[in-house]
C-alpha positions in Angstrom: 0.0 0.0 0.0 1.5 3.3 -1.1 2.1 5.9 1.8 1.0 8.7 -0.6 -2.0 7.1 -2.3 -5.5 8.7 -2.5 -6.6 11.9 -3.9 -9.7 13.9 -4.4 -8.9 15.1 -7.9 -12.0 15.7 -10.2 -12.4 17.2 -13.6 -14.4 20.1 -12.2 -11.6 21.0 -9.8 -8.3 20.5 -11.4 -5.5 21.5 -8.9 -3.5 24.6 -10.1 0.2 24.0 -10.7 0.9 25.9 -7.5 -1.4 23.7 -5.6 0.3 20.6 -7.0 3.8 21.8 -6.1 2.6 22.9 -2.6 1.1 19.5 -1.9 4.4 17.8 -2.7 6.6 20.4 -0.9 4.5 20.1 2.2 4.7 16.4 2.2 7.6 15.8 4.6 8.5 12.5 3.1 8.8 13.3 -0.7 12.5 14.2 -1.2 14.6 14.2 -4.3 16.5 15.9 -7.1 15.9 17.8 -10.4 18.3 17.4 -13.3 17.2 19.4 -16.4 19.2 19.8 -19.6 18.4 21.9 -22.6 15.4 24.1 -21.6 16.5 25.5 -18.2 15.3 24.8 -14.7 11.6 25.0 -15.9 10.2 22.3 -13.6 12.2 23.0 -10.5 11.4 26.7 -10.7 7.6 25.9 -10.0 8.6 24.1 -6.8 10.9 27.0 -5.7 8.2 29.5 -6.3 5.5 27.6 -4.5 7.4 27.8 -1.2 8.5 25.1 1.1 10.9 23.5 -1.4 13.7 23.2 1.1 12.1 20.0 2.5 11.6 18.6 -1.1 14.5 19.5 -3.3 17.9 18.1 -2.4 19.4 19.6 -5.5 18.4 21.2 -8.8 21.1 21.2 -11.5 21.8 21.7 -15.3 24.8 20.5 -17.1 24.5 22.6 -20.2 28.1 22.3 -21.4 28.5 19.1 -23.3 31.9 18.3 -21.8 30.7 18.9 -18.3 27.6 16.7 -19.0 29.9 13.9 -20.4 32.0 14.2 -17.3 28.9 13.7 -15.1 26.8 11.2 -17.0 29.3 9.6 -19.4 29.7 9.8 -23.1 26.9 8.6 -25.5 28.1 6.2 -28.2 26.1 8.1 -30.8 27.3 11.4 -29.6 23.7 12.7 -29.2 22.3 14.1 -25.8 18.5 14.3 -26.3 18.0 10.5 -26.1 16.4 7.9 -23.9 19.7 6.5 -23.1 20.9 10.0 -21.8 17.8 10.3 -19.7 18.3 6.9 -18.0 21.9 7.7 -17.2 20.8 10.9 -15.6 18.0 9.2 -13.6 20.4 6.4 -12.4 23.3 8.8 -11.5 21.2 11.4 -9.6 19.3 8.6 -7.7 22.7 7.0 -6.8 23.9 10.4 -5.3 20.8 10.7 -3.3 21.2 7.3 -1.8 24.9 7.9 -1.0 24.4 11.4 0.5 21.3 11.1 2.4 21.3 8.7 5.4 18.3 6.2 5.4 19.0 5.7 9.1 18.3 9.4 9.9 15.4 9.6 7.3 13.5 6.4 7.6 10.3 7.8 5.9 11.8 9.6 3.0 10.4 8.6 -0.4 13.3 9.3 -2.8 12.8 10.6 -6.3 14.8 11.9 -9.2 13.1 14.0 -11.9 15.1 14.5 -15.1 14.7 15.8 -18.6 16.9 16.3 -21.7 15.4 18.6 -24.2 16.1 20.5 -27.4 13.8 23.4 -27.9 13.0 25.1 -31.4 16.0 26.2 -33.3 16.6 29.8 -34.6 15.5 29.0 -38.2 12.3 27.4 -36.7 12.8 24.3 -39.0 13.0 21.9 -36.1 10.3 22.4 -33.6 12.2 20.6 -30.8 11.7 17.5 -28.6 12.7 15.9 -25.5 12.8 13.0 -23.0 11.2 13.4 -19.6 11.2 11.0 -16.8 11.0 10.3 -13.0 12.5 7.5 -10.9 10.8 7.2 -7.5 9.7 5.1 -4.7 6.2 4.9 -3.1 7.4 3.2 0.2 10.6 3.8 1.9 11.2 0.1 2.2 10.8 -0.4 -1.5 14.2 -1.8 -3.0 13.4 -1.6 -6.6 12.3 2.0 -7.9 9.4 2.7 -10.2 9.9 4.7 -13.3 7.9 6.7 -15.8 9.6 7.8 -19.1 8.0 9.7 -21.9 9.0 11.4 -25.2 7.5 14.8 -26.1 7.4 16.8 -29.4 6.9 20.4 -29.2 4.4 22.2 -31.6 4.9 25.9 -30.4 7.0 28.3 -32.4 8.7 30.0 -29.5 11.3 28.5 -27.3 10.1 30.5 -24.2 6.5 28.9 -24.7 8.1 25.6 -25.1 10.0 26.0 -21.8 6.9 26.9 -20.0 5.0 23.9 -21.4 7.8 21.8 -20.2 7.8 23.1 -16.8 4.0 22.4 -16.3 4.4 19.0 -17.8 7.1 18.2 -15.4 5.1 19.2 -12.3 2.1 17.1 -13.7 4.4 14.2 -14.1 5.9 14.3 -10.6 2.4 14.9 -9.0 0.9 12.0 -11.0 3.8 9.7 -10.1 3.0 10.1 -6.3 -0.8 10.6 -6.4 -2.1 9.0 -9.6 0.1 5.9 -10.0 -2.7 3.5 -9.2 -4.6 4.8 -12.3 -2.0 5.1 -15.1 -4.7 5.8 -17.8 -6.0 8.7 -15.8 -2.3 9.9 -15.1 -1.9 10.2 -18.8 -4.8 12.7 -19.1 -3.6 14.6 -16.1 -0.2 15.2 -17.8 -2.1 17.8 -19.9 -3.5 19.7 -17.0 -3.2 23.4 -17.7 -1.6 22.5 -21.2 -3.3 22.8 -24.5 -3.0 19.6 -26.5 -2.1 21.6 -29.6 1.1 22.7 -27.8 2.8 19.4 -27.2 2.6 15.8 -28.3 3.4 12.7 -26.3 4.4 10.0 -28.7 5.8 7.4 -26.3 5.5 6.5 -22.5 6.6 3.5 -20.6 5.7 2.5 -17.0 8.2 0.3 -15.2 8.7 -1.0 -11.8 7.0 -3.1 -9.0 4.0 -0.8 -8.6 3.4 -1.0 -12.5 3.9 -4.7 -12.9 0.3 -5.1 -13.9 0.5 -2.3 -16.5 0.6 -3.4 -20.1 2.4 -0.7 -21.9 0.8 -1.6 -25.1 -2.6 -0.5 -23.7 -1.0 2.6 -22.4 0.4 3.2 -25.9 -3.2 2.7 -27.4 -4.4 5.2 -24.9 -2.1 7.9 -26.2 -3.9 7.7 -29.5 -7.4 7.5 -28.0 -6.6 10.5 -25.9 -5.5 12.5 -29.2 -2.1 12.8 -27.7 -0.4 11.5 -30.8 -1.2 10.0 -34.3 0.8 6.8 -34.1 2.5 4.6 -31.5 4.8 1.6 -31.9 5.8 -1.3 -29.8 8.3 -4.1 -30.4 8.2 -7.9 -30.0 8.8 -7.6 -26.2 5.7 -5.6 -25.7 7.5 -2.4 -24.7 6.7 0.9 -26.4 9.1 2.3 -28.9 9.6 5.8 -30.2 8.8 5.8 -33.9 11.1 8.5 -34.8 14.1 6.6 -33.5 13.0 3.2 -35.1 12.1 4.9 -38.6 14.9 7.4 -38.7 16.6 7.2 -42.1 15.4 3.7 -42.6 14.0 1.9 -45.6 10.4 1.0 -44.5 8.3 -1.8 -45.6 4.7 -1.5 -44.2 1.9 -4.2 -44.1 -1.6 -2.9 -43.1 -4.2 -5.4 -42.0 -6.6 -6.5 -39.2 -4.4 -9.5 -38.2 -7.4 -10.8 -36.4 -5.7 -13.3 -36.2 -2.6 -13.2 -38.3 -2.8 -15.9 -41.1 -0.6 -17.6 -43.5 -1.8 -15.3 -46.3 -0.6 -12.3 -44.2 2.8 -13.9 -43.8 2.9 -14.8 -47.5 2.3 -11.2 -48.3 4.9 -10.1 -46.0 7.6 -12.6 -46.9 7.2 -12.3 -50.7 7.0 -8.4 -50.7 10.1 -8.4 -48.3 12.2 -10.7 -50.7 11.4 -8.2 -53.5 11.9 -5.0 -51.3 15.2 -6.2 -50.0 16.6 -6.8 -53.6 15.8 -3.2 -54.6 19.0 -1.3 -55.6 18.6 1.4 -53.0 17.7 -0.8 -50.1 20.2 -2.2 -47.6 19.2 -5.1 -45.4 20.8 -3.7 -42.2 19.0 -0.3 -42.7 15.5 -1.8 -43.2 12.5 -1.9 -40.9 9.4 -4.0 -41.4 6.2 -2.6 -39.8 2.8 -4.4 -39.3 0.2 -1.6 -39.2 -3.2 -1.7 -37.6 -5.4 1.5 -38.0 -7.5 2.8 -35.1 -10.6 2.6 -37.4 -9.8 -1.1 -37.7 -9.7 -1.6 -34.1 -13.1 0.1 -33.8 -14.6 -2.0 -36.7 -17.1 -3.7 -34.5 -17.9 -0.6 -32.3 -15.8 0.6 -29.4 -12.3 -0.6 -29.1 -12.0 -3.9 -27.3 -8.7 -3.8 -25.5 -8.5 -7.6 -25.1 -9.0 -8.0 -28.8 -6.2 -5.6 -29.4 -3.9 -7.4 -27.1 -4.7 -10.8 -28.7 -3.7 -9.4 -32.1 -0.5 -7.8 -30.7 0.4 -11.0 -28.8 0.4 -13.0 -32.0 2.4 -10.5 -34.1 4.9 -10.1 -31.3 5.3 -13.9 -31.0 6.3 -13.9 -34.6 9.0 -11.1 -33.9 7.3 -8.2 -35.6 7.1 -4.5 -34.8 3.7 -3.1 -34.6 2.4 0.4 -35.5 -1.0 1.6 -34.4 -2.1 4.7 -36.2 -4.9 7.2 -37.0 -4.2 7.2 -40.6 -7.1 5.7 -42.4 -5.8 6.8 -45.8 -2.5 5.4 -47.1 -1.2 8.8 -48.1 -1.3 9.9 -44.5 0.8 7.0 -43.4 3.4 7.7 -46.1 3.4 11.4 -45.0 4.1 10.2 -41.5 7.0 7.9 -42.6 8.4 10.8 -44.7 8.9 12.9 -41.5 11.6 10.5 -40.5 13.1 9.1 -43.7 13.8 9.9 -47.3 14.7 6.4 -48.2 12.6 3.7 -50.0 9.1 3.1 -48.6 7.2 0.0 -49.7 3.5 -0.6 -49.0 2.3 -4.3 -49.2 -1.4 -4.5 -50.1 -4.0 -6.6 -51.6 -6.2 -5.9 -54.6 -9.1 -4.5 -52.5 -6.8 -2.1 -50.7 -5.6 -0.8 -54.1 -9.0 -0.4 -55.4 -9.8 1.8 -52.4 -6.7 3.9 -52.9 -8.2 4.8 -56.4 -11.6 5.7 -55.0 -12.2 9.5 -55.0 -14.6 9.5 -52.0 -11.6 9.2 -49.6 -10.2 12.5 -50.7 -13.1 14.8 -50.9 -12.0 16.7 -47.8 -8.7 17.7 -49.7 -8.8 21.0 -51.9 -6.8 19.2 -54.4 -8.8 16.0 -54.3 -7.3 12.7 -55.2 -4.3 14.4 -57.1 -3.2 16.1 -54.0 -3.3 12.8 -52.0 -1.5 10.9 -54.8 1.2 13.7 -54.8 1.8 12.8 -51.1 1.3 9.0 -51.6 3.6 8.4 -54.5 6.1 10.8 -53.3 9.7 10.2 -54.3 10.8 6.7 -53.5 7.8 4.6 -52.9 6.5 1.4 -54.3 3.4 -0.7 -53.9 3.8 -4.5 -53.7 0.5 -5.9 -54.9 -0.6 -9.3 -53.7 -3.2 -11.0 -56.1 -6.7 -12.1 -55.3 -8.8 -14.8 -56.6 -12.4 -13.8 -57.8 -14.7 -16.0 -55.9 -17.2 -16.1 -58.7 -15.0 -16.7 -61.7 -11.8 -18.2 -60.1 -9.8 -15.6 -62.1 -6.6 -14.4 -60.5 -6.7 -10.6 -60.1 -3.6 -8.6 -60.5 -2.4 -5.1 -61.4 -3.0 -5.9 -65.1 -6.8 -6.7 -64.7 -7.7 -4.8 -61.5 -10.9 -2.9 -62.0 -10.6 0.6 -60.7 -13.3 3.4 -61.4 -13.5 4.4 -65.1 -12.4 8.0 -64.2 -9.3 6.7 -62.5 -8.2 4.4 -65.3 -5.6 6.8 -66.9 -4.4 7.8 -63.4 -3.9 4.3 -62.5 -2.1 3.4 -65.7 0.3 6.5 -65.1 1.5 5.2 -61.7 1.6 1.5 -62.8 3.6 2.2 -65.8 6.0 4.4 -64.0 6.9 1.4 -61.8 5.0 2.5 -58.7 3.0 -0.8 -58.7 4.7 -4.1 -58.7 2.9 -7.5 -58.7 3.9 -10.2 -56.3 4.2 -13.1 -58.7 5.6 -16.0 -56.6 2.8 -16.1 -54.2 1.5 -19.2 -52.6 -1.8 -20.2 -54.4 -2.6 -22.6 -51.5 -3.2 -19.8 -49.1 -5.2 -17.4 -51.3 -8.6 -18.5 -50.0 -7.7 -17.8 -46.3 -9.6 -14.7 -44.9 -8.8 -13.6 -41.2 -12.6 -12.8 -40.6 -13.5 -16.6 -41.6 -10.7 -17.9 -39.3 -12.0 -15.7 -36.4 -15.5 -17.0 -36.9 -14.4 -20.6 -36.7 -12.5 -19.8 -33.5 -15.2 -17.9 -31.7 -17.9 -20.6 -32.9 -15.7 -23.4 -31.6 -15.4 -25.1 -35.1 -12.4 -27.1 -36.2 -10.1 -26.8 -39.2 -8.7 -23.4 -38.7 -5.5 -24.3 -37.3 -3.8 -25.1 -40.6 -4.7 -21.6 -41.9 -2.2 -19.9 -39.4 1.5 -19.6 -39.3 3.4 -22.3 -37.5 2.9 -22.1 -33.7 0.0 -19.5 -33.8 -2.7 -21.9 -33.3 -1.1 -23.3 -30.2 -0.8 -19.8 -28.7 -4.6 -19.1 -29.5 -5.5 -22.3 -27.7 -3.2 -22.1 -24.8 -4.1 -18.4 -24.0 -7.7 -18.6 -25.2 -7.1 -15.6 -27.4 -10.2 -13.9 -29.1 -12.6 -15.8 -26.8 -12.0 -13.9 -23.6 -14.0 -10.8 -22.4 -12.3 -7.4 -22.5 -9.9 -6.6 -19.4 -11.9 -4.5 -16.9 -10.6 -0.9 -16.5 -10.8 -0.6 -12.7 -9.2 2.8 -12.8 -12.1 4.1 -14.9 -14.6 3.7 -12.0 -13.7 7.2 -10.6 -12.6 10.4 -12.1 
């Protein structure tokens, strides 16, 4: 049981930033350090201004000079300073100093914490808006041996460094307050990070909760919550289930993306992936060691049957992770938005693996009516520079004909536009597909699983059926959200 748990916070009465800092400062047990690099002592300043900080703040420091910073925290292999690695070193170093310098015997009730951030605000040319890593390492019980940790990545959207600094300071206060008073409701804690901050000013595109008090927190669900709360447009997690920063994973990479429901992942999904990957990796400009494959699920797909079923989401993620794949959850219903997103991080080759139905939808004008330039504007973004579509064929159920890029039926008004992109090498057929798996559809497999029928096992990649049976995937009720019971 936490020694600081419990709070009367309600949406109608959000505590002011001063009230939050005062509550922490006046708690005689909360004690720790602030280490802030890149945007000044923005968070510590709020605690100093509130009063009573002498009982809370052991030290506040900034190592702005790179040589000085390296002397304290060590040298980063990649030479960069605004990284998760740097933040973790800061947290570890500062917490170690607290433990060494403050006697636990004389202060048996102290709850140690270290707050840190490493941030780059907007540059003078205003080309790069700025970003940063923010984190806290803390304990909720003085006898707690292993620390809890919350680490997040932010992207600034404001056009002035001063405004970004102010936003960072408020966010830092919200994080520290949330760590001590909202830790038992992590989804709510996420929302409270934006207390007194406009969502248009800063984006949170990654967060991880770690430690003994978060052992039951699934960071993939927290990732999903970032999108549901409109805090970011896309989130990513790796095969181990931990959230990843898309920018660092996609940076200057060749990207092959496969969109689907993966409910569940089937042999046809894996055939699409493997055959398109074999083509992609042989492209002249693509290097194997600089290539990332992303399995993408759109938020609209997760909502296909109504509201998002978190357990259903976890079941899909579980299977893709077991196959060793990186998963991207996005708000990008249209492909051109996905490509735009990738282009923020790389100028290298982008490949999209899709089926015939997806391609037909791409050439449907109704998806682009909201754009002033219509479908031409979208295609200017979609087929931007180094992009290629790898098209998986489909068997016509009525005629048995194999549909490819040569006989696909797009709207008559789109025929010439389609020909233009096809004959300019933007659409490539996957010709060495496995004809044995063409009749497999995820929705039919799912129906067999939920209806308790037999014969679906051989439609899935090796080992997947066993996981579904062992963990009873796609048959369980959604995980209850106990923290949603109160505001």
